mmCIF file of the N, C-alpha and C atoms, coordinates in Angstrom:
data_MODEL
# 
_entry.id   MODEL 
# 
loop_
_atom_site.group_PDB 
_atom_site.id 
_atom_site.type_symbol 
_atom_site.label_atom_id 
_atom_site.label_alt_id 
_atom_site.label_comp_id 
_atom_site.label_asym_id 
_atom_site.label_entity_id 
_atom_site.label_seq_id 
_atom_site.pdbx_PDB_ins_code 
_atom_site.Cartn_x 
_atom_site.Cartn_y 
_atom_site.Cartn_z 
_atom_site.occupancy 
_atom_site.B_iso_or_equiv 
_atom_site.pdbx_formal_charge 
_atom_site.auth_seq_id 
_atom_site.auth_comp_id 
_atom_site.auth_asym_id 
_atom_site.auth_atom_id 
_atom_site.pdbx_PDB_model_num 
ATOM 1   N N  . MET A 1 1  ? 13.597 19.425  -5.422 1.00 0.00 ? 1  MET A N  1 
ATOM 2   C CA . MET A 1 1  ? 14.417 19.032  -4.293 1.00 0.00 ? 1  MET A CA 1 
ATOM 3   C C  . MET A 1 1  ? 13.554 18.448  -3.168 1.00 0.00 ? 1  MET A C  1 
ATOM 4   N N  . LYS A 1 2  ? 12.359 19.041  -2.945 1.00 0.00 ? 2  LYS A N  1 
ATOM 5   C CA . LYS A 1 2  ? 11.483 18.543  -1.890 1.00 0.00 ? 2  LYS A CA 1 
ATOM 6   C C  . LYS A 1 2  ? 10.975 17.143  -2.218 1.00 0.00 ? 2  LYS A C  1 
ATOM 7   N N  . ILE A 1 3  ? 10.640 16.912  -3.481 1.00 0.00 ? 3  ILE A N  1 
ATOM 8   C CA . ILE A 1 3  ? 10.168 15.593  -3.883 1.00 0.00 ? 3  ILE A CA 1 
ATOM 9   C C  . ILE A 1 3  ? 11.289 14.575  -3.720 1.00 0.00 ? 3  ILE A C  1 
ATOM 10  N N  . PHE A 1 4  ? 12.501 14.941  -4.098 1.00 0.00 ? 4  PHE A N  1 
ATOM 11  C CA . PHE A 1 4  ? 13.653 14.054  -3.943 1.00 0.00 ? 4  PHE A CA 1 
ATOM 12  C C  . PHE A 1 4  ? 13.873 13.727  -2.478 1.00 0.00 ? 4  PHE A C  1 
ATOM 13  N N  . ARG A 1 5  ? 13.777 14.719  -1.612 1.00 0.00 ? 5  ARG A N  1 
ATOM 14  C CA . ARG A 1 5  ? 13.985 14.520  -0.179 1.00 0.00 ? 5  ARG A CA 1 
ATOM 15  C C  . ARG A 1 5  ? 12.928 13.572  0.380  1.00 0.00 ? 5  ARG A C  1 
ATOM 16  N N  . MET A 1 6  ? 11.656 13.761  0.000  1.00 0.00 ? 6  MET A N  1 
ATOM 17  C CA . MET A 1 6  ? 10.588 12.903  0.501  1.00 0.00 ? 6  MET A CA 1 
ATOM 18  C C  . MET A 1 6  ? 10.737 11.488  -0.054 1.00 0.00 ? 6  MET A C  1 
ATOM 19  N N  . THR A 1 7  ? 11.085 11.375  -1.321 1.00 0.00 ? 7  THR A N  1 
ATOM 20  C CA . THR A 1 7  ? 11.289 10.061  -1.914 1.00 0.00 ? 7  THR A CA 1 
ATOM 21  C C  . THR A 1 7  ? 12.410 9.325   -1.193 1.00 0.00 ? 7  THR A C  1 
ATOM 22  N N  . THR A 1 8  ? 13.482 10.035  -0.899 1.00 0.00 ? 8  THR A N  1 
ATOM 23  C CA . THR A 1 8  ? 14.597 9.430   -0.175 1.00 0.00 ? 8  THR A CA 1 
ATOM 24  C C  . THR A 1 8  ? 14.157 8.984   1.201  1.00 0.00 ? 8  THR A C  1 
ATOM 25  N N  . LEU A 1 9  ? 13.377 9.815   1.882  1.00 0.00 ? 9  LEU A N  1 
ATOM 26  C CA . LEU A 1 9  ? 12.864 9.439   3.201  1.00 0.00 ? 9  LEU A CA 1 
ATOM 27  C C  . LEU A 1 9  ? 12.048 8.160   3.116  1.00 0.00 ? 9  LEU A C  1 
ATOM 28  N N  . LEU A 1 10 ? 11.188 8.099   2.149  1.00 0.00 ? 10 LEU A N  1 
ATOM 29  C CA . LEU A 1 10 ? 10.335 6.923   2.020  1.00 0.00 ? 10 LEU A CA 1 
ATOM 30  C C  . LEU A 1 10 ? 11.135 5.681   1.690  1.00 0.00 ? 10 LEU A C  1 
ATOM 31  N N  . LEU A 1 11 ? 12.154 5.815   0.863  1.00 0.00 ? 11 LEU A N  1 
ATOM 32  C CA . LEU A 1 11 ? 13.003 4.670   0.541  1.00 0.00 ? 11 LEU A CA 1 
ATOM 33  C C  . LEU A 1 11 ? 13.777 4.195   1.763  1.00 0.00 ? 11 LEU A C  1 
ATOM 34  N N  . LEU A 1 12 ? 14.247 5.127   2.565  1.00 0.00 ? 12 LEU A N  1 
ATOM 35  C CA . LEU A 1 12 ? 14.991 4.755   3.760  1.00 0.00 ? 12 LEU A CA 1 
ATOM 36  C C  . LEU A 1 12 ? 14.102 4.071   4.786  1.00 0.00 ? 12 LEU A C  1 
ATOM 37  N N  . ILE A 1 13 ? 12.896 4.582   4.929  1.00 0.00 ? 13 ILE A N  1 
ATOM 38  C CA . ILE A 1 13 ? 11.976 4.009   5.896  1.00 0.00 ? 13 ILE A CA 1 
ATOM 39  C C  . ILE A 1 13 ? 11.549 2.615   5.473  1.00 0.00 ? 13 ILE A C  1 
ATOM 40  N N  . SER A 1 14 ? 11.392 2.411   4.184  1.00 0.00 ? 14 SER A N  1 
ATOM 41  C CA . SER A 1 14 ? 10.906 1.120   3.698  1.00 0.00 ? 14 SER A CA 1 
ATOM 42  C C  . SER A 1 14 ? 12.032 0.232   3.198  1.00 0.00 ? 14 SER A C  1 
ATOM 43  N N  . ALA A 1 15 ? 13.167 0.254   3.849  1.00 0.00 ? 15 ALA A N  1 
ATOM 44  C CA . ALA A 1 15 ? 14.331 -0.503  3.402  1.00 0.00 ? 15 ALA A CA 1 
ATOM 45  C C  . ALA A 1 15 ? 14.121 -2.019  3.456  1.00 0.00 ? 15 ALA A C  1 
ATOM 46  N N  . ALA A 1 16 ? 13.385 -2.507  4.429  1.00 0.00 ? 16 ALA A N  1 
ATOM 47  C CA . ALA A 1 16 ? 13.159 -3.953  4.533  1.00 0.00 ? 16 ALA A CA 1 
ATOM 48  C C  . ALA A 1 16 ? 12.176 -4.404  3.460  1.00 0.00 ? 16 ALA A C  1 
ATOM 49  N N  . MET A 1 17 ? 12.399 -5.556  2.900  1.00 0.00 ? 17 MET A N  1 
ATOM 50  C CA . MET A 1 17 ? 11.517 -6.077  1.857  1.00 0.00 ? 17 MET A CA 1 
ATOM 51  C C  . MET A 1 17 ? 10.257 -6.669  2.495  1.00 0.00 ? 17 MET A C  1 
ATOM 52  N N  . PRO A 1 18 ? 9.097  -6.186  2.094  1.00 0.00 ? 18 PRO A N  1 
ATOM 53  C CA . PRO A 1 18 ? 7.859  -6.730  2.655  1.00 0.00 ? 18 PRO A CA 1 
ATOM 54  C C  . PRO A 1 18 ? 7.483  -8.053  2.004  1.00 0.00 ? 18 PRO A C  1 
ATOM 55  N N  . THR A 1 19 ? 6.692  -8.831  2.702  1.00 0.00 ? 19 THR A N  1 
ATOM 56  C CA . THR A 1 19 ? 6.150  -10.035 2.082  1.00 0.00 ? 19 THR A CA 1 
ATOM 57  C C  . THR A 1 19 ? 5.052  -9.610  1.123  1.00 0.00 ? 19 THR A C  1 
ATOM 58  N N  . PHE A 1 20 ? 4.663  -10.505 0.253  1.00 0.00 ? 20 PHE A N  1 
ATOM 59  C CA . PHE A 1 20 ? 3.648  -10.173 -0.750 1.00 0.00 ? 20 PHE A CA 1 
ATOM 60  C C  . PHE A 1 20 ? 2.360  -9.691  -0.099 1.00 0.00 ? 20 PHE A C  1 
ATOM 61  N N  . ALA A 1 21 ? 1.932  -10.342 0.984  1.00 0.00 ? 21 ALA A N  1 
ATOM 62  C CA . ALA A 1 21 ? 0.681  -9.976  1.659  1.00 0.00 ? 21 ALA A CA 1 
ATOM 63  C C  . ALA A 1 21 ? 0.758  -8.598  2.291  1.00 0.00 ? 21 ALA A C  1 
ATOM 64  N N  . GLN A 1 22 ? 1.946  -8.157  2.643  1.00 0.00 ? 22 GLN A N  1 
ATOM 65  C CA . GLN A 1 22 ? 2.106  -6.864  3.302  1.00 0.00 ? 22 GLN A CA 1 
ATOM 66  C C  . GLN A 1 22 ? 2.246  -5.714  2.324  1.00 0.00 ? 22 GLN A C  1 
ATOM 67  N N  . GLU A 1 23 ? 2.445  -6.003  1.050  1.00 0.00 ? 23 GLU A N  1 
ATOM 68  C CA . GLU A 1 23 ? 2.733  -4.941  0.096  1.00 0.00 ? 23 GLU A CA 1 
ATOM 69  C C  . GLU A 1 23 ? 1.633  -3.897  0.017  1.00 0.00 ? 23 GLU A C  1 
ATOM 70  N N  . SER A 1 24 ? 0.378  -4.296  -0.011 1.00 0.00 ? 24 SER A N  1 
ATOM 71  C CA . SER A 1 24 ? -0.687 -3.299  -0.120 1.00 0.00 ? 24 SER A CA 1 
ATOM 72  C C  . SER A 1 24 ? -0.775 -2.459  1.143  1.00 0.00 ? 24 SER A C  1 
ATOM 73  N N  . ALA A 1 25 ? -0.573 -3.067  2.299  1.00 0.00 ? 25 ALA A N  1 
ATOM 74  C CA . ALA A 1 25 ? -0.565 -2.301  3.548  1.00 0.00 ? 25 ALA A CA 1 
ATOM 75  C C  . ALA A 1 25 ? 0.619  -1.353  3.574  1.00 0.00 ? 25 ALA A C  1 
ATOM 76  N N  . LEU A 1 26 ? 1.751  -1.810  3.106  1.00 0.00 ? 26 LEU A N  1 
ATOM 77  C CA . LEU A 1 26 ? 2.937  -0.964  3.067  1.00 0.00 ? 26 LEU A CA 1 
ATOM 78  C C  . LEU A 1 26 ? 2.739  0.197   2.102  1.00 0.00 ? 26 LEU A C  1 
ATOM 79  N N  . ASP A 1 27 ? 2.154  -0.083  0.941  1.00 0.00 ? 27 ASP A N  1 
ATOM 80  C CA . ASP A 1 27 ? 1.872  0.982   -0.019 1.00 0.00 ? 27 ASP A CA 1 
ATOM 81  C C  . ASP A 1 27 ? 0.985  2.051   0.589  1.00 0.00 ? 27 ASP A C  1 
ATOM 82  N N  . ALA A 1 28 ? -0.020 1.637   1.343  1.00 0.00 ? 28 ALA A N  1 
ATOM 83  C CA . ALA A 1 28 ? -0.921 2.591   1.988  1.00 0.00 ? 28 ALA A CA 1 
ATOM 84  C C  . ALA A 1 28 ? -0.173 3.429   3.015  1.00 0.00 ? 28 ALA A C  1 
ATOM 85  N N  . GLU A 1 29 ? 0.720  2.814   3.761  1.00 0.00 ? 29 GLU A N  1 
ATOM 86  C CA . GLU A 1 29 ? 1.467  3.556   4.773  1.00 0.00 ? 29 GLU A CA 1 
ATOM 87  C C  . GLU A 1 29 ? 2.483  4.505   4.139  1.00 0.00 ? 29 GLU A C  1 
ATOM 88  N N  . ILE A 1 30 ? 3.080  4.104   3.044  1.00 0.00 ? 30 ILE A N  1 
ATOM 89  C CA . ILE A 1 30 ? 4.000  5.006   2.341  1.00 0.00 ? 30 ILE A CA 1 
ATOM 90  C C  . ILE A 1 30 ? 3.239  6.212   1.819  1.00 0.00 ? 30 ILE A C  1 
ATOM 91  N N  . GLN A 1 31 ? 2.052  5.983   1.310  1.00 0.00 ? 31 GLN A N  1 
ATOM 92  C CA . GLN A 1 31 ? 1.231  7.113   0.860  1.00 0.00 ? 31 GLN A CA 1 
ATOM 93  C C  . GLN A 1 31 ? 0.875  8.021   2.037  1.00 0.00 ? 31 GLN A C  1 
ATOM 94  N N  . ALA A 1 32 ? 0.593  7.439   3.189  1.00 0.00 ? 32 ALA A N  1 
ATOM 95  C CA . ALA A 1 32 ? 0.307  8.238   4.382  1.00 0.00 ? 32 ALA A CA 1 
ATOM 96  C C  . ALA A 1 32 ? 1.524  9.069   4.774  1.00 0.00 ? 32 ALA A C  1 
ATOM 97  N N  . LEU A 1 33 ? 2.726  8.477   4.666  1.00 0.00 ? 33 LEU A N  1 
ATOM 98  C CA . LEU A 1 33 ? 3.940  9.238   4.960  1.00 0.00 ? 33 LEU A CA 1 
ATOM 99  C C  . LEU A 1 33 ? 4.082  10.417  4.013  1.00 0.00 ? 33 LEU A C  1 
ATOM 100 N N  . ARG A 1 34 ? 3.827  10.179  2.742  1.00 0.00 ? 34 ARG A N  1 
ATOM 101 C CA . ARG A 1 34 ? 3.911  11.275  1.765  1.00 0.00 ? 34 ARG A CA 1 
ATOM 102 C C  . ARG A 1 34 ? 2.941  12.387  2.122  1.00 0.00 ? 34 ARG A C  1 
ATOM 103 N N  . THR A 1 35 ? 1.758  11.995  2.496  1.00 0.00 ? 35 THR A N  1 
ATOM 104 C CA . THR A 1 35 ? 0.717  12.970  2.788  1.00 0.00 ? 35 THR A CA 1 
ATOM 105 C C  . THR A 1 35 ? 0.983  13.716  4.091  1.00 0.00 ? 35 THR A C  1 
ATOM 106 N N  . TYR A 1 36 ? 1.265  12.978  5.143  1.00 0.00 ? 36 TYR A N  1 
ATOM 107 C CA . TYR A 1 36 ? 1.323  13.579  6.473  1.00 0.00 ? 36 TYR A CA 1 
ATOM 108 C C  . TYR A 1 36 ? 2.701  14.063  6.915  1.00 0.00 ? 36 TYR A C  1 
ATOM 109 N N  . CYS A 1 37 ? 3.775  13.499  6.380  1.00 0.00 ? 37 CYS A N  1 
ATOM 110 C CA . CYS A 1 37 ? 5.114  13.871  6.868  1.00 0.00 ? 37 CYS A CA 1 
ATOM 111 C C  . CYS A 1 37 ? 5.806  14.939  6.029  1.00 0.00 ? 37 CYS A C  1 
ATOM 112 N N  . ARG A 1 38 ? 5.364  15.157  4.831  1.00 0.00 ? 38 ARG A N  1 
ATOM 113 C CA . ARG A 1 38 ? 6.017  16.158  3.985  1.00 0.00 ? 38 ARG A CA 1 
ATOM 114 C C  . ARG A 1 38 ? 6.113  17.519  4.682  1.00 0.00 ? 38 ARG A C  1 
ATOM 115 N N  . PRO A 1 39 ? 5.014  18.054  5.239  1.00 0.00 ? 39 PRO A N  1 
ATOM 116 C CA . PRO A 1 39 ? 5.130  19.350  5.921  1.00 0.00 ? 39 PRO A CA 1 
ATOM 117 C C  . PRO A 1 39 ? 6.079  19.305  7.121  1.00 0.00 ? 39 PRO A C  1 
ATOM 118 N N  . ASP A 1 40 ? 6.105  18.173  7.820  1.00 0.00 ? 40 ASP A N  1 
ATOM 119 C CA . ASP A 1 40 ? 7.005  18.052  8.970  1.00 0.00 ? 40 ASP A CA 1 
ATOM 120 C C  . ASP A 1 40 ? 8.463  18.042  8.531  1.00 0.00 ? 40 ASP A C  1 
ATOM 121 N N  . VAL A 1 41 ? 8.756  17.350  7.439  1.00 0.00 ? 41 VAL A N  1 
ATOM 122 C CA . VAL A 1 41 ? 10.125 17.335  6.914  1.00 0.00 ? 41 VAL A CA 1 
ATOM 123 C C  . VAL A 1 41 ? 10.534 18.750  6.515  1.00 0.00 ? 41 VAL A C  1 
ATOM 124 N N  . GLU A 1 42 ? 9.656  19.451  5.837  1.00 0.00 ? 42 GLU A N  1 
ATOM 125 C CA . GLU A 1 42 ? 9.957  20.814  5.408  1.00 0.00 ? 42 GLU A CA 1 
ATOM 126 C C  . GLU A 1 42 ? 10.119 21.755  6.592  1.00 0.00 ? 42 GLU A C  1 
ATOM 127 N N  . ARG A 1 43 ? 9.323  21.572  7.636  1.00 0.00 ? 43 ARG A N  1 
ATOM 128 C CA . ARG A 1 43 ? 9.345  22.459  8.801  1.00 0.00 ? 43 ARG A CA 1 
ATOM 129 C C  . ARG A 1 43 ? 10.473 22.119  9.772  1.00 0.00 ? 43 ARG A C  1 
ATOM 130 N N  . LEU A 1 44 ? 10.655 20.847  10.057 1.00 0.00 ? 44 LEU A N  1 
ATOM 131 C CA . LEU A 1 44 ? 11.587 20.434  11.103 1.00 0.00 ? 44 LEU A CA 1 
ATOM 132 C C  . LEU A 1 44 ? 12.985 20.073  10.602 1.00 0.00 ? 44 LEU A C  1 
ATOM 133 N N  . CYS A 1 45 ? 13.100 19.694  9.351  1.00 0.00 ? 45 CYS A N  1 
ATOM 134 C CA . CYS A 1 45 ? 14.371 19.195  8.832  1.00 0.00 ? 45 CYS A CA 1 
ATOM 135 C C  . CYS A 1 45 ? 14.726 19.834  7.481  1.00 0.00 ? 45 CYS A C  1 
ATOM 136 N N  . PRO A 1 46 ? 14.580 21.149  7.347  1.00 0.00 ? 46 PRO A N  1 
ATOM 137 C CA . PRO A 1 46 ? 14.757 21.762  6.029  1.00 0.00 ? 46 PRO A CA 1 
ATOM 138 C C  . PRO A 1 46 ? 16.180 21.687  5.481  1.00 0.00 ? 46 PRO A C  1 
ATOM 139 N N  . HIS A 1 47 ? 17.169 21.586  6.336  1.00 0.00 ? 47 HIS A N  1 
ATOM 140 C CA . HIS A 1 47 ? 18.558 21.594  5.879  1.00 0.00 ? 47 HIS A CA 1 
ATOM 141 C C  . HIS A 1 47 ? 19.217 20.217  5.962  1.00 0.00 ? 47 HIS A C  1 
ATOM 142 N N  . VAL A 1 48 ? 18.433 19.204  6.271  1.00 0.00 ? 48 VAL A N  1 
ATOM 143 C CA . VAL A 1 48 ? 18.968 17.844  6.380  1.00 0.00 ? 48 VAL A CA 1 
ATOM 144 C C  . VAL A 1 48 ? 19.047 17.244  4.983  1.00 0.00 ? 48 VAL A C  1 
ATOM 145 N N  . GLU A 1 49 ? 20.220 16.767  4.641  1.00 0.00 ? 49 GLU A N  1 
ATOM 146 C CA . GLU A 1 49 ? 20.429 16.134  3.343  1.00 0.00 ? 49 GLU A CA 1 
ATOM 147 C C  . GLU A 1 49 ? 19.927 14.694  3.399  1.00 0.00 ? 49 GLU A C  1 
ATOM 148 N N  . PRO A 1 50 ? 19.233 14.257  2.358  1.00 0.00 ? 50 PRO A N  1 
ATOM 149 C CA . PRO A 1 50 ? 18.762 12.873  2.335  1.00 0.00 ? 50 PRO A CA 1 
ATOM 150 C C  . PRO A 1 50 ? 19.911 11.886  2.207  1.00 0.00 ? 50 PRO A C  1 
ATOM 151 N N  . GLY A 1 51 ? 19.673 10.719  2.721  1.00 0.00 ? 51 GLY A N  1 
ATOM 152 C CA . GLY A 1 51 ? 20.667 9.656   2.630  1.00 0.00 ? 51 GLY A CA 1 
ATOM 153 C C  . GLY A 1 51 ? 21.117 9.209   3.997  1.00 0.00 ? 51 GLY A C  1 
ATOM 154 N N  . GLY A 1 52 ? 21.332 7.946   4.128  1.00 0.00 ? 52 GLY A N  1 
ATOM 155 C CA . GLY A 1 52 ? 21.858 7.400   5.375  1.00 0.00 ? 52 GLY A CA 1 
ATOM 156 C C  . GLY A 1 52 ? 20.899 7.474   6.550  1.00 0.00 ? 52 GLY A C  1 
ATOM 157 N N  . GLY A 1 53 ? 19.614 7.647   6.278  1.00 0.00 ? 53 GLY A N  1 
ATOM 158 C CA . GLY A 1 53 ? 18.631 7.702   7.362  1.00 0.00 ? 53 GLY A CA 1 
ATOM 159 C C  . GLY A 1 53 ? 18.586 9.021   8.092  1.00 0.00 ? 53 GLY A C  1 
ATOM 160 N N  . GLN A 1 54 ? 19.201 10.053  7.517  1.00 0.00 ? 54 GLN A N  1 
ATOM 161 C CA . GLN A 1 54 ? 19.291 11.334  8.219  1.00 0.00 ? 54 GLN A CA 1 
ATOM 162 C C  . GLN A 1 54 ? 17.937 12.013  8.408  1.00 0.00 ? 54 GLN A C  1 
ATOM 163 N N  . ILE A 1 55 ? 17.061 11.942  7.409  1.00 0.00 ? 55 ILE A N  1 
ATOM 164 C CA . ILE A 1 55 ? 15.757 12.588  7.538  1.00 0.00 ? 55 ILE A CA 1 
ATOM 165 C C  . ILE A 1 55 ? 14.911 11.856  8.575  1.00 0.00 ? 55 ILE A C  1 
ATOM 166 N N  . LYS A 1 56 ? 14.919 10.536  8.516  1.00 0.00 ? 56 LYS A N  1 
ATOM 167 C CA . LYS A 1 56 ? 14.177 9.764   9.512  1.00 0.00 ? 56 LYS A CA 1 
ATOM 168 C C  . LYS A 1 56 ? 14.714 10.059  10.910 1.00 0.00 ? 56 LYS A C  1 
ATOM 169 N N  . ALA A 1 57 ? 16.032 10.110  11.049 1.00 0.00 ? 57 ALA A N  1 
ATOM 170 C CA . ALA A 1 57 ? 16.635 10.404  12.344 1.00 0.00 ? 57 ALA A CA 1 
ATOM 171 C C  . ALA A 1 57 ? 16.235 11.799  12.824 1.00 0.00 ? 57 ALA A C  1 
ATOM 172 N N  . CYS A 1 58 ? 16.206 12.746  11.903 1.00 0.00 ? 58 CYS A N  1 
ATOM 173 C CA . CYS A 1 58 ? 15.798 14.103  12.248 1.00 0.00 ? 58 CYS A CA 1 
ATOM 174 C C  . CYS A 1 58 ? 14.360 14.116  12.759 1.00 0.00 ? 58 CYS A C  1 
ATOM 175 N N  . LEU A 1 59 ? 13.470 13.439  12.044 1.00 0.00 ? 59 LEU A N  1 
ATOM 176 C CA . LEU A 1 59 ? 12.074 13.389  12.475 1.00 0.00 ? 59 LEU A CA 1 
ATOM 177 C C  . LEU A 1 59 ? 11.932 12.704  13.830 1.00 0.00 ? 59 LEU A C  1 
ATOM 178 N N  . MET A 1 60 ? 12.610 11.589  14.006 1.00 0.00 ? 60 MET A N  1 
ATOM 179 C CA . MET A 1 60 ? 12.490 10.857  15.264 1.00 0.00 ? 60 MET A CA 1 
ATOM 180 C C  . MET A 1 60 ? 13.094 11.636  16.434 1.00 0.00 ? 60 MET A C  1 
ATOM 181 N N  . ALA A 1 61 ? 14.140 12.417  16.165 1.00 0.00 ? 61 ALA A N  1 
ATOM 182 C CA . ALA A 1 61 ? 14.749 13.232  17.222 1.00 0.00 ? 61 ALA A CA 1 
ATOM 183 C C  . ALA A 1 61 ? 13.805 14.342  17.672 1.00 0.00 ? 61 ALA A C  1 
ATOM 184 N N  . GLN A 1 62 ? 12.870 14.685  16.801 1.00 0.00 ? 62 GLN A N  1 
ATOM 185 C CA . GLN A 1 62 ? 11.924 15.752  17.120 1.00 0.00 ? 62 GLN A CA 1 
ATOM 186 C C  . GLN A 1 62 ? 10.496 15.220  17.176 1.00 0.00 ? 62 GLN A C  1 
ATOM 187 N N  . LYS A 1 63 ? 10.359 13.982  17.613 1.00 0.00 ? 63 LYS A N  1 
ATOM 188 C CA . LYS A 1 63 ? 9.042  13.343  17.549 1.00 0.00 ? 63 LYS A CA 1 
ATOM 189 C C  . LYS A 1 63 ? 7.985  14.079  18.364 1.00 0.00 ? 63 LYS A C  1 
ATOM 190 N N  . ASN A 1 64 ? 8.380  14.827  19.370 1.00 0.00 ? 64 ASN A N  1 
ATOM 191 C CA . ASN A 1 64 ? 7.406  15.595  20.145 1.00 0.00 ? 64 ASN A CA 1 
ATOM 192 C C  . ASN A 1 64 ? 6.860  16.779  19.361 1.00 0.00 ? 64 ASN A C  1 
ATOM 193 N N  . ALA A 1 65 ? 7.545  17.175  18.289 1.00 0.00 ? 65 ALA A N  1 
ATOM 194 C CA . ALA A 1 65 ? 7.099  18.301  17.470 1.00 0.00 ? 65 ALA A CA 1 
ATOM 195 C C  . ALA A 1 65 ? 6.393  17.846  16.197 1.00 0.00 ? 65 ALA A C  1 
ATOM 196 N N  . LEU A 1 66 ? 6.311  16.532  15.973 1.00 0.00 ? 66 LEU A N  1 
ATOM 197 C CA . LEU A 1 66 ? 5.653  16.027  14.775 1.00 0.00 ? 66 LEU A CA 1 
ATOM 198 C C  . LEU A 1 66 ? 4.151  16.267  14.853 1.00 0.00 ? 66 LEU A C  1 
ATOM 199 N N  . THR A 1 67 ? 3.554  16.449  13.699 1.00 0.00 ? 67 THR A N  1 
ATOM 200 C CA . THR A 1 67 ? 2.102  16.502  13.662 1.00 0.00 ? 67 THR A CA 1 
ATOM 201 C C  . THR A 1 67 ? 1.565  15.116  13.995 1.00 0.00 ? 67 THR A C  1 
ATOM 202 N N  . VAL A 1 68 ? 0.345  15.071  14.445 1.00 0.00 ? 68 VAL A N  1 
ATOM 203 C CA . VAL A 1 68 ? -0.257 13.796  14.820 1.00 0.00 ? 68 VAL A CA 1 
ATOM 204 C C  . VAL A 1 68 ? -0.273 12.837  13.631 1.00 0.00 ? 68 VAL A C  1 
ATOM 205 N N  . GLY A 1 69 ? -0.617 13.344  12.458 1.00 0.00 ? 69 GLY A N  1 
ATOM 206 C CA . GLY A 1 69 ? -0.690 12.491  11.271 1.00 0.00 ? 69 GLY A CA 1 
ATOM 207 C C  . GLY A 1 69 ? 0.641  11.862  10.918 1.00 0.00 ? 69 GLY A C  1 
ATOM 208 N N  . CYS A 1 70 ? 1.709  12.635  10.962 1.00 0.00 ? 70 CYS A N  1 
ATOM 209 C CA . CYS A 1 70 ? 3.036  12.106  10.640 1.00 0.00 ? 70 CYS A CA 1 
ATOM 210 C C  . CYS A 1 70 ? 3.480  11.093  11.693 1.00 0.00 ? 70 CYS A C  1 
ATOM 211 N N  . PHE A 1 71 ? 3.270  11.423  12.956 1.00 0.00 ? 71 PHE A N  1 
ATOM 212 C CA . PHE A 1 71 ? 3.656  10.507  14.026 1.00 0.00 ? 71 PHE A CA 1 
ATOM 213 C C  . PHE A 1 71 ? 2.936  9.173   13.869 1.00 0.00 ? 71 PHE A C  1 
ATOM 214 N N  . GLN A 1 72 ? 1.631  9.232   13.596 1.00 0.00 ? 72 GLN A N  1 
ATOM 215 C CA . GLN A 1 72 ? 0.869  7.994   13.433 1.00 0.00 ? 72 GLN A CA 1 
ATOM 216 C C  . GLN A 1 72 ? 1.315  7.222   12.195 1.00 0.00 ? 72 GLN A C  1 
ATOM 217 N N  . ALA A 1 73 ? 1.631  7.931   11.117 1.00 0.00 ? 73 ALA A N  1 
ATOM 218 C CA . ALA A 1 73 ? 2.095  7.257   9.902  1.00 0.00 ? 73 ALA A CA 1 
ATOM 219 C C  . ALA A 1 73 ? 3.411  6.525   10.177 1.00 0.00 ? 73 ALA A C  1 
ATOM 220 N N  . LEU A 1 74 ? 4.311  7.139   10.914 1.00 0.00 ? 74 LEU A N  1 
ATOM 221 C CA . LEU A 1 74 ? 5.585  6.488   11.253 1.00 0.00 ? 74 LEU A CA 1 
ATOM 222 C C  . LEU A 1 74 ? 5.344  5.287   12.158 1.00 0.00 ? 74 LEU A C  1 
ATOM 223 N N  . GLN A 1 75 ? 4.447  5.412   13.125 1.00 0.00 ? 75 GLN A N  1 
ATOM 224 C CA . GLN A 1 75 ? 4.142  4.303   14.031 1.00 0.00 ? 75 GLN A CA 1 
ATOM 225 C C  . GLN A 1 75 ? 3.493  3.147   13.271 1.00 0.00 ? 75 GLN A C  1 
ATOM 226 N N  . ASN A 1 76 ? 2.575  3.454   12.366 1.00 0.00 ? 76 ASN A N  1 
ATOM 227 C CA . ASN A 1 76 ? 1.911  2.407   11.590 1.00 0.00 ? 76 ASN A CA 1 
ATOM 228 C C  . ASN A 1 76 ? 2.887  1.671   10.688 1.00 0.00 ? 76 ASN A C  1 
ATOM 229 N N  . LEU A 1 77 ? 3.858  2.386   10.154 1.00 0.00 ? 77 LEU A N  1 
ATOM 230 C CA . LEU A 1 77 ? 4.863  1.751   9.306  1.00 0.00 ? 77 LEU A CA 1 
ATOM 231 C C  . LEU A 1 77 ? 5.686  0.763   10.131 1.00 0.00 ? 77 LEU A C  1 
ATOM 232 N N  . LYS A 1 78 ? 6.006  1.114   11.354 1.00 0.00 ? 78 LYS A N  1 
ATOM 233 C CA . LYS A 1 78 ? 6.750  0.201   12.232 1.00 0.00 ? 78 LYS A CA 1 
ATOM 234 C C  . LYS A 1 78 ? 5.974  -1.087  12.473 1.00 0.00 ? 78 LYS A C  1 
ATOM 235 N N  . LYS A 1 79 ? 4.649  -0.973  12.617 1.00 0.00 ? 79 LYS A N  1 
ATOM 236 C CA . LYS A 1 79 ? 3.808  -2.152  12.893 1.00 0.00 ? 79 LYS A CA 1 
ATOM 237 C C  . LYS A 1 79 ? 3.804  -3.119  11.727 1.00 0.00 ? 79 LYS A C  1 
ATOM 238 N N  . ILE A 1 80 ? 3.859  -2.593  10.511 1.00 0.00 ? 80 ILE A N  1 
ATOM 239 C CA . ILE A 1 80 ? 3.830  -3.447  9.328  1.00 0.00 ? 80 ILE A CA 1 
ATOM 240 C C  . ILE A 1 80 ? 5.121  -4.236  9.194  1.00 0.00 ? 80 ILE A C  1 
ATOM 241 N N  . LYS A 1 81 ? 6.216  -3.608  9.497  1.00 0.00 ? 81 LYS A N  1 
ATOM 242 C CA . LYS A 1 81 ? 7.510  -4.267  9.353  1.00 0.00 ? 81 LYS A CA 1 
ATOM 243 C C  . LYS A 1 81 ? 7.691  -5.178  10.521 1.00 0.00 ? 81 LYS A C  1 
# 
């Protein structure tokens, strides 16, 4: 269930299609999200059902409680898109 939730989060965050040149940068940022945001999702959004951007919304609503790594991973993903 945790893997499904994280996969859903990553799919929602990366909804826009990247250009070919951005794909490797995007792949790196998605890996950073997997690494750094998983504990935050489990800690801050344990009962949030994936889908419709709910996990991303949950994380952003609690951005002051995010770990530094997760916050930076989310910010870096925004820069790529």
